[in-house]
N, C-alpha and C positions, 0 to 999 in steps of 0.2 A: 296473447303471449307472444313475445318476439322469438324469432329463431336465429341461431347463428348460421352464417353462410357456409362455414366449413363443417360438414357433418350433419347439418340440419338438427342441431341438438337444442332443446329448450334451455333458456338461460335465466329463467325466473329465479328469485331468491330461494324459493322452496325447493326447486329442482336441484340447485347447486348444493343446498344443505344435505339433501338425501343422497346425491350421487357421489360426492367426494369421499365421504366416509366409506361407502361401499367400495369405491375404486382403491382407496388406500388399504382397506382390509384385504382386498384381492391381491394387491402387490405384496403385502406382508406374508400372506399365506403361500403365494407362489415362490417367493424367494427364501422364506425362513420357516417353512413348515417342518423341515427336518430338525431345525434347532428347537422349535417349539415342542416337537415330539421328544427330543432329548431331555428337555427341562421337565416335561410331564413324567417321563420314565424315572428320572432321578427323584422327583417328589414322591412318586408311587412307591418306589423301592425304599426310600427313606422312611415312609410310613409303615411299610410291611416288616422291615427288619432294622434294628438299631445298629447293625454291623456295617451297613452300606455307607452312610455318610460319616465315616471316620477317617482321620488323617492317614492312618496306615493303609486302609483299603484304597483310598483315592491315589496315594503315592504308588502303590503296587499296580493299580489299574493303568496308570499313565506309563509306568516303566515297561509293562508288558506290551503296550501298544507301539513302542518305539520301533521295534523290528517290523511289525505289520505295516506301520506307516511308511517305512522305506520301500516295502514291496508295493504298496498302494501308489505311492508317488512314482515309482518306477513304471507302473502300468499306465499312468496317465499320459506320459510323454508320447509313446507310440499311439495311444488312443486318440490324442489330439490330432495326430497326423493320419488318422484313419486306419491304423494297424493294430494287431494284437501281439502280445508276447506271452505265450503260455509256458515259457521255460523259466519264468521268474522264481517259482518255488524251488525247483530243482537246482537252479543257479545259486540260490541262497545257501542251500545245503552244501553244494560243491565248494563255494567260496569259503564257508566256515570250515569245511574239512581240509582245504588247502592250508588255511592258517594254522589249524591244529597240527597237521603233519609237519609243517615247517617248524613250528614251535617245539614239537617233540624231537625234531632232528637237531635242535640246539640253536636255531636262528633267533635273533632278538627282534624286538618290535620294529627296528629300523629296516628290516627286511620283510617281516611278516605283513605289516600293515600295507606298505606299497604293493606287495605281491597280491594281497587279497583284492585291493582296488583294481589293480591291473587285470587280474583274472576276470573280474566283472566287466570291465570296459571291453576287453578283447572278445569275450563271449557275446556281449551286446553288439559289438561291431560285426561279428560273424553272422548273427541273426539278421542284421540289416543288410549285409552283403548278399546273403542267400536270397532275401526277399526282393532286393532291388536288381541285383546283377542277373539272377536266374529267373526272375519274374515268378517266384514261387509264392503262393499264398502265405502270408505271415502266420496264419493259423496253423498251417501244416509244417512250415519251416521251423517255427519255434517249438512246436510239439515234438518234432524229431530231435531238435537240439536238447530239449529237456530230458528226453529218454536217454540220450547219450550221456548227459551230465549225471544222471542218476546212476548209470553203470560205472562211470569214472569215480563217483563218490564211494561206491562200495568197493571198487578196486583199490583205491587209495587206502581205505581203512581196513580192508579185508573183512568188512562186515562188523567191525568192532567199534565201540565207543572210545574215542581218544580224549583223555582227560588230563594228561600230564604235559608239561612244557609250555603251556599257554603264557605268552609274555605278560609281565606285570602291568605294562602300560595298557594292554587290552583289557585286563581284569579291572584296572582302575577305571577305565572308561565305562565298562559295563556294570560295575557294582558300587561305585562311590556316588556320593550325593553332593550337591552344591545348593546352599540355601534351603536344605530340606527336600530337594527334588533331585531325582536321578540325573546324572550328567547326560545320559542318553536322551532324556526328555528335552533338556536344554538344546542339545545338538539337533534333535528332530525339529524343534521350533525354528532354529536357524535355517535348516534345510528347507522348511516350508516357506519361510520368508523369501529366501533366495529363489525358490521355484515360482512364487507369486510374481516376483519382479521379472524373472526371465520370461514367463509365459504371457504376462499381461502388459509389460512395459518395455519390451525390446522388439526390434524388427524380427529376430528369429522366432519369437513366440507368435507374432502376428502371421508370419509365413507358415508356421506349423498349423495354425488354425485354418489358414487359407487352403493348405494341402488337404486337410481333413474335410473341408467343405466341398472341394472339387479339385482333384489333383490335376485334371486336364486344364481347367481354367487357370489354376495357379501356374502351371507350366507355360501356358500361352502368355501369361503376364510376366514371364521372365524369371520366375522362381526356379532354382535348381532343386527340383523336387527329390530326385534320387539321392543326392548328397545329404539333404536335410533329413530324409528318412533314415539313412544310415547313422547320422549324428544322433537322431532321436533314440535309436536303439542303443547306441553307445552310452548316452547319458543314462538311459534306463539301467544298463549294466553297472555304471558308476554308482548309482543309488543302491543297487543290490549289494555291491562290494562294501559300501559303508554299512548297510544293514547287516551284512555278514560279520563285520567287526563287532557291532552291537550284540549280535546273537552269541558269538563266541565269548565275548566278555561277560555277558550276563549269566550264562550257564557254566562257564569255565571248562566246557567240554564240547566236542563235536560228535553228534550222533548221525550215522549214515542214513537214518530214516527221517531226519529233520528237513523241513523245507516245503515239500509238496502241499501240506495242509494249510500253508499260508496263502496259497493262490486264490482260493475261493473267497475268503473274507476280504482280501485286497481288492479283487474285482467287484465284489459287492459294494465296498466303500466307494470305488471309483464311479460305478454306475449310479449309486444312490446320490453321490455328490452332484450329479447332473441336474437333480431336482431342486437344488438350492443355490443361492448366491448369484450364479449366472445360469438360470434355467435353460436347458437345452445344450449346454456346453460343458465339456470336462473341465473342471477347475479345482484348484488346490484347497481353497477355503471350504468349499462344499464337501470335498473328500475328507478333510479333517473332522468336520462335524459328523459325517457318516461313520468314520472310524470310532469316534467317541460314542455314537449311538449304538453301534454294534457291541462295543466294549461294555457299556453300561447295561445293555440288555442281557448279555450273557452273564456278566458279573452278578447282577441282581438275581437272575434265575438260579445261579449257582449257590448264592447265599441262602436262597429259599429252599435249597435241598433238591434241586432238579438233577436227574441222573446224567451221567456223562454223555449219553447219546443225544442230549438236547442241543449241544453246540452245533454239530453238523446240520441238524434239522433247522435250527434257528438261522444259521448262515445261508443255507440253501433257500429257505423261504424269503429271506431279505434279498438275496440275489435275484430271485425271480421277480419279486415286486419291484426291485430297482430297475431291472431291464425293461419291464413293461412300462414303468413310469418314464424312464429315459426315452423310450421310443415315442411315447405320447408327447413328451416335451419337444422332441425333435420334429414331429409332425406339426406341432403347434407353431414352432419357430418358422418352419417352411411356409406356412400359410400367411 
């Protein structure tokens, strides 16, 4: 039997026939295991309850994920650059409350919408500035910012739910449908496509990945690491600002307790996304699949009559599995 010079691998017809299918199956499982699990869960829940695979349930499931998707996308940008933003949940609640307070004060969408986006961007910029300028761990800096935002949210609302004065444009975005699907879902798809382009097909995206791989090496290569990190946090805030508009439009009100519960599922999706599409790297397509996996899992359990406390247990379990798997993928890539 002849041997190939590169890698000393047998090249007989029998060996090729047995090795290629195994190699292909390995690639499929490595890149698309999460997608396969999503399909399996959907099939299982469809068999267990006839309420799962209905148009109304699927539409509602997708609409609910629009806000969580914005938080998950917002978490990815700093993660790519090697940083964390733990203020995202509280930032979402604060942005929604700012919009509700402005609407209650009589301002229209022309003021409320830009203000909500601006609040997100400025808060994200502040997170980046604290992290870069004062060399504070992003974990600590954004945790502190999140606590501050929580206090500001309760101060703005006086601890009350604000449900009057929300501009009609925001309600239209949050509650109307186009071609049978919520407008927020279509906008989320557009945001995802833009993020895929920016992170994978632009110099900025490649530089962010380089910073996340090794900030010192990236700096020595001429990349302005500090400014790009601040920009990453600002973009993260921008996405939260958009998500705040979705949240306010969908509910028609702002609750001072809204927001913090979004952080864990968002990070669970971001970490779980590392295991698919581009294993070992934070990426948007993998995160989208992970978001749908989490949504299908909880929705199916809920339809089967699972109690309310199942959701945090489910999200926490998935987060732990995602982190462990992501670390394993990262070690595999380094080898």
